N, C-alpha and C positions, 0 to 999 in steps of 0.2 A: 785460712788467709783472705784478706781483703782484697778487692782487685786495685791495682794501683797502675800509675805511668810513672816511669823513671826517665828523668829529663836533668840533664846538667850541662848547658851549652858552655860553661867556662872553660878556656883552654889553659891548664896550669902548668907552668915551666917549672921543674923542680930540681936543683941540684947546685952544684958549685959553679960561679959564674954564668949563669943564667941570665942576669940581668945585662952580660954584653950583647943582647939582643934586644933589649927593652927600646932602643932608638928607632931601629928598622920596625917593631912592633907599633909604637906610637904613630909613625909615619902611615900606617894602613888607615888612619882615621882623621889625619890632618896635622897641621904644625900650630895650631894655635891650643896651648895647653895650659889648663887649670891644675896647677901643682898644689895639692892639699897634704899638710902634715902637721905634726903635734908642736911641743914646746920647745923643741931644741937638741933632743937626743940624737937627732940623725945627722946634726952638723958636728956633735962631739965624736961620733964614731965613725965618720968617714963615709957613711951611705949617702949624704946629701951630695957629698963630690961627685959621687960615682954615677949618680943619676943625674945631675946638671950636665956632667959630659957626655951622658948618652943624650941627652936632649940637645945639646950644643952640636952634636955631631949630625943633627939632622937640619940644622939652622932654625928650630923651634922657636916659636914667640912663647916666653914663660910668663903665665902670670901666678903669682905665688899667694895662697891664701894659709897661713901658720897659725899657730897657738891653739890647736882642737885639744881638748882635754881628755883626760883618762875616761870621765863619765860625760859623753859629749851633750852639748847643749844644741836646743833648736835654733837660737840666738846665732851661733857660727855659721850653721848652716843657710839661714836666711842672708847673711852677709856674704857667705860664699858664692850662694846662687846670684845675687845681685851682681858681685865682681865677674861672675864668668857671662851673665846676660849682656852687662855693660862691653865686654870686650867680645863679644860673639864666639866662644872658643868653640873648637872642635871636638875636643877630648878632654877627661879628667884623668888625672895620674894622683892616684891615693898612694902615699908612702909611710907606712905606718903600722900600726896594732888595728884593733878590731874598732875602736872609736874613730879612727881618721877614717877607714874604710866605710864604714857604716854612715859617717856624716856625708862622705863622697856620693855614696848611692842615692840619699834623699837630695843631696844638692842637683845631682844629674835630674832626677825626676823634676823636681822644683824649675831648672832652668827649661827644660823640653816641654813641660806642661803650662809655663808661665803661672805657676801655682804656689800658694802658701805651703811650706813645708810642713806646719804643725796640720793643715788640713788634708795634705797627705796620709801623715802619721795617723790621724783619727779616721782615715777612711771616707772623709767628706767629699773627697776629689778620687775620681779614679784615672790615674793618668794611662796614657796610651801609647806613648812613646818616653825614651830616654837618651842623653847624651852617653855615648860611648866610655866605659870607665875601664881604666887598666890599674891594677893595684902592686903594689911591692910591699910584701908582709914582713914586717921586723918583730913581729910577738906570736908565737905559737899559742894559742888559746881560743879564740870565737869560733873559728871556721867560717868568719865572713866571708872569707877568699874564694870560697867555691859554692856559696849559696844567695840566696835573694833575700835576706832578712837584714835588718838593721832595727837599731835600739838607740833612741835620743829621749833625753829629759827635757821637760819644760819647767822652768822656775815660776810661772806665771799661774799655771794650773796644778803645781803639786805634783806632777806625774812621770814617771819614766816607764816607756811604753816601746813595744815591738812592732814592728811592720814588716809585711812581707810580700813580695812580687817577682813573677817570673823576669820582669824587667830589669830587676837589679843584680840579676846574676854580674858580677864583672866577665867583660870580653875576654880578657887575660889576667892572670894573677902570676907573679914571679915570687917563687920559695927559694932563696938561698939559706939554709941552715947558718951558715957563717953570719949573716945579718942578724941572729939573735945571741950571737956570742957575749955580747955587752949588757943583754938584761939582767937588772939587777937579780939576785937571788929569790928576794920576794915575789917579784913579778913572774919570775920564772915558775915558782911553785904555785903562783894564783892561777897562773896558765894552764899547769896539769891540771889542777882542781876544777877550772872551767871546763876543760874537755872531758872529765870524768862525769861532771854534771850534765853535759849535754847527753851523752850516750845514756846516762840513768834517766833523763826526761823521756828519750824514746822507750826504753825497758817498761817504764810505767804508764805507757800510752795506752791506747785502746786498740784493741785487736790481738789476734794470736798469730805470731808470724815468727817461727822456730829459727829460722837462718838469719833473721834480723837480730834475735836474742843473741845468736851465737857471735855475730859481728859486734855487737855491744860488750858482751862479754870478754872478746880476745883485746878489743880497742883498751879496755879498762884494764887489762892484764898488762897490756903493752904500756900504759901510762905507770902502772905501778912498779913496773920492772925498770924501766928507764928513768921515771922521775928523780927517784933518789940518786942514780948515777948522774945525771946531768947537773944537778944540784951540786955534787961533790967534784964534777969535772965539767964546769961551764963552757970550755972551748974543745969538747969532744965534739967532732963533726958528727960521730956515728949516733952518738946519744942525743945532739941537739935535731939531727935529723929524723929520728925515730918518733920525738915527740911532736916535731912540728907536722909531719904526715899523720900522727895518730888524731893529732888536733883537726887538721882538716877531715879525715874520714869521718869524726865524731859528729860532724853537723853539715857532710855535704849530701844527704838523703839516703845513703847506704843504711844506716840504722833504723829508717822507719818505713822502708817498703815491706808492705802487706798488713800496713797498720792503719788504721783510720787518722789517729793521729798520736804526736807524743802527748804528755801531759802538761808540764812547763808551769806547774804550780809553784815550783820552788824557785824558778827564774822570777816569778810576780813577786814572790816575798824577797828575793836580792834585790831586784830593782827598787824596791821600795826603801830597803835598807841602805843601798848607795844612795839613793836621793836625797835621804835625810841626814846623813853623816859622811858622804862622799867617799865611802868605803869603796876600796879596790872591788870589782866585780865579783872576781873569784873568791876573795876572803866572805863575801856574804854569802855564796854558796855553799862553802864549808860549814857554816853556822845554821843556815837553813835545812840543808839535805838531814841531817841527823834529827832534827825537830821534825820535819815532815815526816821521816821514816816511825819515828816514836808514836806519831798521831796515827797513822796508818798501818802499822804493825799488826793490830787485831783485826783489821779489815781487809786486809790481803797478806795473810800469814805467810801462805805457801810462796807467794810470787816472791817476798822478801827473802823467805827462807833458800829458794831456789837461787837468788842472786847470791846470796853469802855461800851456799855450797859450791857453785861455781868459783866463785874468785876466792874464797878463804877455806874451803873443805869444811865447814861448819855444818850446823844441821838444826839452827834455828833461827827466827827474826831476830832476837836480842843479841846471838853471838854476831850476824850479819853488822848490825848497826854499831856493836862493840869494836867490830874490825875495821870498820869503814872511818870511824873516830880515829882509832890507833894510827891508819893510815894517814890520814890529813895531818895528824898531829905529828907526824915523823917527818913530813915536810915542813914542819912550821907554818902550818896554816891554822886558822883560830876555830873552835868547834861550838865556843860559847860566846854570846855579846860581850861577856866580863873580859874575855879574851883581848879583847880591842877596847877595853876600857869604857866600855857602855854599861852603867848599873842601872839599878831599879828605879834610879829618879826620871829615866828616859823611857819606863814601862808603859805609862799610859800614851804617851807622843806616838809611840810606835804601835802600839794599839790602835790608836786613832786613826793613824794614818792607812794602817791595814783594812780596818772597816771602811774608812772611806774610801779607797780604790776598790774594794772588794775583791781582795787579791783571790785569785782562784785557780784551779786546773781545769785543763779541758776533758780528761778522763775521771778524775777525781775531784768532783766538787765540795767546796768548802763552804761552812755554815759560819755565822758570825762568832758562834761558840766555838769552831774550829781555828777561826783567825786569831781569836784571843786565847786558847790554849799553846797554839804555835808559837807565839811571843813569849810566853812563859816557860816552854820548853827551850827557847834560844836564851833565855837570861843566865 
């Protein structure tokens, strides 16, 4: 096991009606609030009104930035940061899924350090401080509510990349499973896929950590048990709660302690696909993971076999991959690019994108030949 430091400063509030304390939590940081959210779903499902009522209860001055899309853009972050600086905000309140919260994280850094958001994302600027961030989660998927990572895309540079700093842990995150009742079936499934992919990225990382392996296996089993149930019963509090907490634990550090790193090569593949085709993040991962495993199965056969044995009771790498594909298909997630109507006519474009951005993993490095092969395996 590798040396490690366990650190998670986010105070997470989980359960029914936890946002009843949102106003008093915001007041810890001030009354000038930059409220960031997406394209309108929280207005339709009533979450927006609950949040606004909490802010009104403390006489907050509300500055809003809305319209953040599911594959978030650095241009939105730049505009939100300018708005925040102009209004001298005290705190950011992000209400939404991973895209909104990720955008808010980089907005907070850009405001506090008077820096260009993309320069931060590219590690050209080292932030020294941040604006306090409070998150209200509405989609169980990315785990951003309890970690310091964020992902943005830049249409000028043809990149979708991740960034991580300890400064970006939300100060508080509020998770009410009832806030996920209205999430459409397909996005619920993509969230389930995303949390599984996060767990797998840790599992195939560098370093031997048996307890972290067991955390991964149990988190994936939880997702495989309750995922189909929540798709059949979307307003079951128990099922929504179990998936919501599984998504958080899949990427709050628990699965990485004792390792040097996760791998994250599959996420790199997925980010490039979602950049090219605006494909939902979780859908790119269920396409990319089987392809990546097929590439790796002869290189790390015992590791892939061990995963399958623990999850499915199987005894070979091929059976592991086959059963993982079956599960993804059972929750209506794509496992091939053809499943989302991307055909061979796009093969060259995808390959060029993968080669240009040098998609790679931290533990299992990829050659140009590997990148080309992965595209073939995804078709």
